[in-house]
C-alpha positions as CSV (number, residue, x, y, z in Angstrom):
1,X,30.9,10.9,-17.2
2,X,29.8,7.5,-15.1
3,X,27.0,5.7,-16.1
4,X,23.6,6.0,-14.6
5,X,22.9,3.1,-11.8
6,X,20.5,0.8,-12.9
7,X,16.9,0.7,-11.7
8,X,16.0,-2.7,-10.1
9,X,13.4,-4.3,-7.2
10,X,15.0,-5.9,-4.9
11,X,13.3,-8.7,-2.7
12,X,14.5,-10.9,0.1
13,X,12.9,-14.2,1.0
14,X,13.6,-15.1,4.3
15,X,12.4,-18.5,6.0
16,X,14.1,-17.9,9.0
17,X,11.0,-16.9,11.1
18,X,8.8,-20.0,9.9
19,X,6.2,-21.6,12.2
20,X,7.4,-24.8,13.3
21,X,6.4,-27.9,12.2
22,X,7.7,-30.2,15.4
23,X,9.7,-29.8,18.7
24,X,12.8,-28.7,16.4
25,X,11.0,-26.7,13.5
26,X,12.1,-27.8,9.5
27,X,15.4,-29.3,9.1
28,X,18.1,-27.8,7.8
29,X,17.3,-30.2,4.5
30,X,13.8,-28.9,4.1
31,X,14.8,-25.8,4.8
32,X,17.6,-25.9,1.8
33,X,15.2,-27.4,-0.7
34,X,12.4,-24.7,0.1
35,X,15.2,-22.3,-1.0
36,X,16.3,-24.2,-4.2
37,X,12.4,-24.3,-5.5
38,X,12.1,-20.7,-4.7
39,X,15.5,-20.0,-6.9
40,X,14.0,-22.2,-9.7
41,X,11.3,-19.8,-9.7
42,X,13.0,-16.9,-9.7
43,X,14.9,-17.6,-12.3
44,X,11.7,-18.9,-14.4
45,X,9.9,-15.7,-14.4
46,X,13.1,-13.6,-15.0
47,X,14.5,-12.9,-11.9
48,X,17.9,-12.8,-10.8
49,X,18.9,-14.9,-7.5
50,X,22.3,-12.7,-6.0
51,X,23.1,-15.1,-3.1
52,X,21.8,-17.2,-0.6
53,X,22.2,-15.3,3.0
54,X,21.5,-18.2,5.7
55,X,17.7,-19.0,5.6
56,X,16.9,-16.2,3.1
57,X,17.0,-15.5,-0.5
58,X,18.2,-12.2,-2.2
59,X,16.9,-11.6,-5.7
60,X,16.2,-8.7,-8.0
61,X,13.8,-8.1,-10.8
62,X,13.7,-5.7,-13.6
63,X,9.7,-5.1,-12.8
64,X,8.3,-4.5,-9.5
65,X,5.0,-6.3,-10.7
66,X,7.2,-9.7,-11.8
67,X,8.2,-9.5,-7.7
68,X,5.2,-9.0,-6.3
69,X,3.6,-11.8,-8.7
70,X,6.4,-14.0,-7.7
71,X,6.3,-13.3,-3.8
72,X,2.5,-13.8,-3.5
73,X,2.4,-17.0,-5.5
74,X,5.4,-18.2,-3.4
75,X,3.9,-17.4,-0.2
76,X,0.7,-19.6,-1.0
77,X,2.3,-22.4,-2.9
78,X,5.8,-23.3,-1.6
79,X,5.2,-25.5,0.5
80,X,2.6,-27.2,-2.2
81,X,5.7,-27.3,-4.8
82,X,8.1,-28.9,-2.4
83,X,5.4,-31.7,-1.4
84,X,7.2,-33.2,1.9
85,X,3.7,-32.5,3.6
86,X,5.5,-29.9,6.7
87,X,4.6,-26.3,6.5
88,X,6.7,-23.3,6.3
89,X,5.8,-19.1,6.1
90,X,8.2,-16.8,4.0
91,X,8.7,-13.2,5.3
92,X,9.4,-11.0,2.1
93,X,10.5,-7.7,1.4
94,X,10.3,-5.3,-1.8
95,X,11.7,-2.1,-2.6
96,X,12.9,-0.4,-5.7
97,X,15.3,1.9,-7.0
98,X,19.1,2.9,-8.0
99,X,21.6,-0.2,-7.5
100,X,25.4,-0.9,-7.4
101,X,25.5,-3.8,-9.6
102,X,29.3,-5.2,-9.1
103,X,30.9,-8.3,-9.4
104,X,27.5,-10.3,-9.4
105,X,26.3,-8.6,-6.3
106,X,24.0,-5.6,-5.7
107,X,24.9,-2.7,-3.2
108,X,23.2,0.7,-2.0
109,X,20.4,2.3,-0.2
110,X,17.9,0.1,-2.0
111,X,19.4,-2.7,-0.7
112,X,19.1,-1.7,2.8
113,X,15.6,-0.5,2.2
114,X,14.6,-4.1,1.1
115,X,16.2,-5.5,4.0
116,X,14.2,-3.6,6.4
117,X,11.2,-4.2,5.0
118,X,11.9,-8.0,5.1
119,X,12.8,-7.5,8.8
120,X,9.2,-5.7,9.5
121,X,7.4,-8.2,7.8
122,X,6.1,-11.3,10.1
123,X,5.6,-14.9,8.9
124,X,3.3,-15.1,5.7
125,X,3.6,-11.4,5.1
126,X,4.7,-9.7,1.8
127,X,6.0,-6.1,2.8
128,X,6.7,-3.5,0.1
129,X,8.0,0.0,0.0
130,X,6.0,2.9,-1.6
131,X,7.8,3.1,-4.6
132,X,6.7,-0.4,-5.5
133,X,3.2,0.3,-5.2
134,X,3.7,3.1,-7.1
135,X,5.0,1.6,-10.0
136,X,2.2,-1.4,-9.6
137,X,-0.7,-1.4,-12.2
138,X,-4.1,-1.0,-11.0
139,X,-5.5,-4.5,-10.0
140,X,-1.9,-5.3,-8.0
141,X,-2.1,-1.8,-6.6
142,X,-5.6,-2.6,-5.8
143,X,-4.7,-5.7,-3.3
144,X,-1.9,-3.2,-1.1
145,X,-3.1,-1.7,2.2
146,X,-0.9,1.0,4.4
147,X,0.7,-1.2,6.9
148,X,2.6,1.5,8.8
149,X,5.2,4.7,8.7
150,X,8.6,4.0,9.2
151,X,12.3,5.7,9.2
152,X,14.6,3.6,7.5
153,X,18.2,3.5,7.1
154,X,19.7,4.8,4.5
155,X,16.2,7.4,4.5
156,X,16.0,10.5,5.7
157,X,12.0,10.9,5.6
158,X,9.7,8.8,7.0
159,X,8.1,6.6,4.4
160,X,4.8,4.6,4.2
161,X,5.2,0.8,3.9
162,X,2.4,-1.4,2.5
163,X,1.3,-4.9,3.4
164,X,0.3,-7.2,-0.4
165,X,-3.2,-8.9,0.6
166,X,-2.4,-12.3,-1.4
167,X,-4.6,-14.4,0.6
168,X,-7.6,-15.5,-1.4
169,X,-11.0,-13.9,-1.5
170,X,-12.6,-16.2,0.8
171,X,-9.7,-15.3,3.5
172,X,-10.2,-11.8,3.2
173,X,-12.5,-9.8,6.2
174,X,-15.6,-9.2,3.7
175,X,-15.7,-12.6,3.1
176,X,-16.4,-14.1,6.5
177,X,-20.3,-14.1,7.2
178,X,-21.1,-13.2,10.6
179,X,-25.2,-14.7,11.5
180,X,-27.5,-12.0,11.7
181,X,-29.8,-14.3,13.6
182,X,-27.4,-15.1,16.4
183,X,-28.6,-13.4,19.4
184,X,-25.7,-12.8,22.1
185,X,-27.5,-10.6,24.2
186,X,-26.9,-11.3,28.0
187,X,-24.4,-14.1,27.1
188,X,-20.7,-13.9,28.2
189,X,-17.7,-14.8,26.1
190,X,-14.7,-17.1,27.9
191,X,-11.3,-16.4,26.5
192,X,-8.6,-18.8,27.2
193,X,-5.1,-19.5,26.9
194,X,-3.4,-22.6,28.4
195,X,-4.6,-22.6,31.7
196,X,-5.3,-19.0,31.8
197,X,-9.0,-18.0,31.7
198,X,-10.4,-14.9,31.7
199,X,-14.6,-14.2,31.7
200,X,-15.9,-11.1,29.7
201,X,-19.5,-10.3,30.5
202,X,-21.6,-8.5,27.9
203,X,-21.7,-4.9,29.8
204,X,-18.1,-5.8,31.1
205,X,-14.6,-4.1,30.3
206,X,-12.8,-4.6,27.6
207,X,-9.9,-7.5,27.9
208,X,-6.2,-6.8,26.7
209,X,-4.4,-9.3,25.1
210,X,-0.4,-8.8,24.9
211,X,3.1,-9.8,26.3
212,X,2.8,-7.2,28.6
213,X,2.2,-8.1,32.2
214,X,-0.3,-5.4,32.4
215,X,-2.9,-7.3,29.7
216,X,-5.7,-9.1,31.2
217,X,-4.6,-12.1,28.8
218,X,-0.7,-12.3,28.8
219,X,0.6,-14.3,25.8
220,X,3.9,-14.7,25.9
221,X,4.9,-14.6,21.8
222,X,7.7,-13.5,20.9
223,X,5.3,-12.5,17.5
224,X,2.3,-10.7,20.1
225,X,3.0,-7.1,20.4
226,X,3.1,-5.8,23.9
227,X,-0.8,-4.6,23.6
228,X,-1.6,-6.4,20.8
229,X,-5.1,-6.7,20.2
230,X,-8.2,-6.2,22.8
231,X,-11.8,-8.1,23.0
232,X,-15.0,-6.2,24.5
233,X,-18.7,-5.9,24.3
234,X,-20.5,-3.8,21.6
235,X,-24.2,-3.2,21.0
236,X,-24.7,-6.7,21.8
237,X,-21.5,-8.2,20.3
238,X,-17.9,-8.8,21.1
239,X,-15.5,-7.5,19.1
240,X,-11.9,-8.3,18.1
241,X,-9.6,-5.0,17.7
242,X,-5.8,-5.8,16.3
243,X,-3.6,-2.8,17.1
244,X,-0.5,-4.6,16.8
245,X,2.5,-4.8,14.3
246,X,2.2,-8.5,13.2
247,X,-1.6,-8.5,12.6
248,X,-4.3,-10.8,14.3
249,X,-5.5,-14.4,13.0
250,X,-8.9,-15.6,13.6
251,X,-10.8,-18.8,13.1
252,X,-14.6,-18.7,13.7
253,X,-16.5,-22.8,13.8
254,X,-14.5,-23.8,10.4
255,X,-14.5,-20.8,8.7
256,X,-11.4,-19.7,6.4
257,X,-9.0,-17.8,8.7
258,X,-9.2,-13.8,8.8
259,X,-6.2,-11.7,8.9
260,X,-6.6,-8.4,11.0
261,X,-4.3,-5.4,10.9
262,X,-5.6,-2.4,12.8
263,X,-9.1,-3.5,11.9
264,X,-12.1,-5.0,13.7
265,X,-14.2,-8.2,13.7
266,X,-17.5,-9.5,15.3
267,X,-16.6,-12.6,16.8
268,X,-19.6,-15.1,17.2
269,X,-19.4,-19.1,18.2
270,X,-16.5,-20.2,19.3
271,X,-13.0,-20.0,17.3
272,X,-9.3,-19.3,17.8
273,X,-7.2,-16.4,18.0
274,X,-3.1,-16.1,17.0
275,X,-1.6,-13.1,18.1
276,X,1.4,-12.1,14.9
277,X,1.5,-15.5,13.3
278,X,-0.7,-18.2,11.3
279,X,-3.2,-20.4,13.2
280,X,-1.8,-23.8,13.4
281,X,-3.2,-27.0,15.5
282,X,0.1,-27.4,17.4
283,X,0.3,-23.5,18.1
284,X,1.8,-23.1,21.5
285,X,0.2,-19.7,22.2
286,X,-3.7,-20.1,20.7
287,X,-6.2,-18.0,22.2
288,X,-9.6,-19.7,22.4
289,X,-12.8,-18.0,23.0
290,X,-16.6,-19.4,23.0
291,X,-19.8,-18.1,24.8
292,X,-21.0,-19.2,28.3
């Protein structure tokens, strides 16, 4: 009688979709240094580095909670641990289930599903399967949000996938104060991206943002969805609505960055919007808004 396959949490930690820190992005040495630091941290929490594949590490963990803890810490702190002053972002995917462990490598559907989670994750995102969420303790489970429902190779059914909200509380939607006294009645909003400008009147139509040429504001970023988000007037305010896969990042008047995932946010003052990737000072596709 053959022995049952061991249950493991498999994680992929990918640096290949990092935001660029310069015209050529991170150097090979900077990437490798980050992967080596990450490997050390995996080992420190009892995980096992299986192999490096290009710009990513494939790892296993005994418990899903250990993998989630490390994933959230590394996304926030990897650059600080390296200490070279450069900026990067990880894409992380996790799944747990039976694996075939052979000659120091692991195989099977669990590995394929974990890889699929990583391919769905955007820069700075941790995407996990419903099996991971089911095994998390209460506090960790509270930090998850349903992200999408997808079909995955190796699985016949459509499965729910979740995003781990790793950002500090000050960066979550509920912590951004919208000034009650700010009266925007009768004021128009001006939205710009590069040389392109759109004006939204207080009684006007919604403006679509995205890669599709039918959008009123076309943003030619590979991280943007075809119809990524919308901005429009509503009861005296202008509301941004995300409808994308990778989320929408918003910074208003120096406030911490808010990440929207199929959520809405009233806009005030002036600020910056980034479709599908973190807001960066050198971002090529930043959308800026202000009131006229």
